[in-house]
Each structure stands twice: as C-alpha cells, then as structure tokens.
N, C-alpha and C positions, 0 to 999 in steps of 0.2 A: 452437495454442490459439486458439479463436474469441474474437474481441473482443466484449465485451458493453457495451452502453450502457444507462444508466438515464435515462429521460426522466420528469421530474416536472413535470406540467402539468395544470392544471384545465380547460384549453380543449381539447376533443376535436379540433377542426380543426387546431390547432397540433401536437397529438400525432401526428395522422395524417401531416402534412407532414414532421415530423421523423423519424418511423418510416420513411417512404418514402426520405428522404435517406440515412439510415444503412443501409438495405437496399442502396442503390446502392454503398456501401462494403463490402458483405458483412459487416455488423456485426449481431449479434443485439440486438434492443431489448426492454426491459421498460418498460412505461409504468405509472406510478402517479399518481393525481390529488392525493394528499395528502402533506405533509411527514412525517407520522407513519408512513405506509406506506413512504415512501422510506427513512427511518432504519432500519426493520426490514430492508428489502431490502439496504441497504448492509452490515448485519451478516451477512446470509445469503450474499452473493455477492461476487465480486471483479469490479468494473466497470473498464473502460478509460476510459470517459467518463461523466460525470454532467452532465446538462443540466437546469437548473432554469428553468422559464418562469414568472416572477413576474407577478402575484401568484398565490398558491395559495389554496385554499379555507380551510385551517386556519392559515396564517401567510403572511407576505409571501414568504419564500424566501431572503432574504439569510443568515440564521443557518444554515439548512440547507446552503447552498452553502459557507459558511465552515467549518462542521463537517465536511463531506465533504472539503474541500481539506486540512484539518488531519489527518484521521483515515484517509485513504485515499491511494493512489498514483494515483488517477484524475485525468485532466484535468477541471476543473470549469468549466462555462460557465453564466453567469446572464444571462437575458434580462430587461430591465426597460424600462418605458416611458421615452421620451426625456426627459420632464420630471424623472424620478427618477435619471437616469443619473449625473450628477455626484456627488450625495450617496452613491449606492450604490457607485460605483467607488472613491471615497475610503475607504469602509469595507471593501470586499471585496478589493480588489486586493492589499493588503499581506498578505493571507492566501493568496495564490496563486490567486484566483478570476478567471477571465476574464469581463469584463462587456461585454455588447453591448446597445445601445439598440434598442427596437422603435419603429416598423417597421425591419426590418433594411435597412441601406444597404450594408454590406460583403458581399461574396460569402461565404455561409455555408460553402461547400465549402472555401475557403482556411482559414477558422477551424478547421474540423473537422480538416483536415490538420495544422495547427499544434498543436492539442490532442493529436492522436494522437502527434506527435513528442514532446511533453512527457511524455505518458503512457509511451511506450516508454523514455524516459530515466529517469523515476522508477522504473519497474519494474527497470531495470538497476541502479540505485542500491540498490533494495531487495534484490536478489539479492546484491550485493556486501556490503551491510550484514549480511545473514544469514550469509554466509560468515565475516565477521569476528567476529560474535557466537559462532558455533560454534567458531571457533579460540580465542577468549578462554575459552569454557567448557571446552574441552579443556585449555588451559593451566592453568586453576584445578584441574581434577581431577588432572592430572599433578603439580602442586605439592603437593597434599594427599597423593597417593600417595607422593611422595618423602619427605614428613614422616613418614608411617607407616613406611616402610622404615628411615628413620633411627632412629625411636623403637623399633620392634619387632625389627629385624634388625641394629641397630648399624652401619648402613652410613654412609659419608660421603655428603654431598650429591652429589658427583660420581659416586660408585659407584651411588647410587640412580638418578641420571639415566641412566647407562649401562645399568643393569639394565633399566629400562623401555624404552629404545631398542632394546636387544638382543632382548628378548622380542617387541617389536612387529615387528622385522625378521624374526625367526625364524618368526613366525606369519603374516607378511604382513598385518598389521592396523594399525589406528591406535593411537598411544600412549595416547589417551584410553580405549580399550577395555581395554588392559592395566592402566592406572591404576585404572579402575573395578573390575576384578577384585581388585586389591590392596586397595582400600578395602573391598570386600565381605568379603574374607578377614579383615581386622582389625576389621571392624565400624565403620569410620569413615564 
C-alpha cells in the first residue's frame, strides 16, 4: 500500500518543499490550501500523515490538526511560528498532534520518520481493533441464534451451542455465518 500524505498549506513555496521531501520517502502527496478542502479530503481518503502549515487562509489550523488527530489514524504534524509555539503545543499536544515551530530548527527527516512510525503503530492498532469488533459482532449473532434455537427447537443452551459449532465445522465456515442463517430461518 502506497503511503499518502495530505499537506495543508496556503504557502506555495512551503508546499513545494514538503512535496519534494515526501517524494524522497516515496510517499504520494496531496496538497490543499484550505482547511475546508482538507476536511473533505480526510473524509475521502486514508492518509498516513497529515501536515498542517499554519496559518491557513480560512482558519489558523490548530482545530484542523486536532480534528485530524482525533478522527484518523494518521500522524499529524502542525507547523506554527515560533512565537505561537508554546500556546499551540499546550493545546494540540494532548490530542496527539506533533507541533514544530517555524523556522524549522530540528531535522524534518527525523520528524517524518517518527511520524511514520506512529502512523504504522496506529494502523496496526486499528486492524486489531477491527478484528475484535468483528469477533464481538459474531458473538452477538451466535448468542441470538442460540436463543432462537432454544425458543423454536426446544434445545438447551449447551445443545444450541454445539449445534452451531458442529454446523460451522461441517461446512468449514464461521459460526457467525451459521448463526445468521438460523436467525434468517426464524425471522429474528
């Protein structure tokens, strides 16, 4: 999967520099000049990194960065002028936003590598979370199917559980699929 970076910057020169930097990491960049366009892009695509170069034309950029950090699994980096750094970092850092002051004094390459590592970790957590949510959903369906078997087939809970497991093994399929069939059969 190709890594994608969203650069939100109203300054063309900074956008070009950042695009060049991320190209050296073989990352695909999308550049937008406004926070409103960035919000639409975030809904449309899955970005590994989101870079906000404040101030933007339609807002400062802190709220956009915080929103992106809370609603995506991307690493979020916010650039602000040095005189605004302290106030901005106090507000944004607790939401998971990396804040750097302009002009940049730390090597940006190292920061990008750190953000990528965070993004990889968040994506791994997202995959694990999705597996757990799928498992919970399957357990709920199986429990409802067991209740239907108890109610309509006069099975004990243990027999209903074994019935679903046996059908799943016989068909080499998931218990959730068998449970869904049972629920459809009884209209539950």
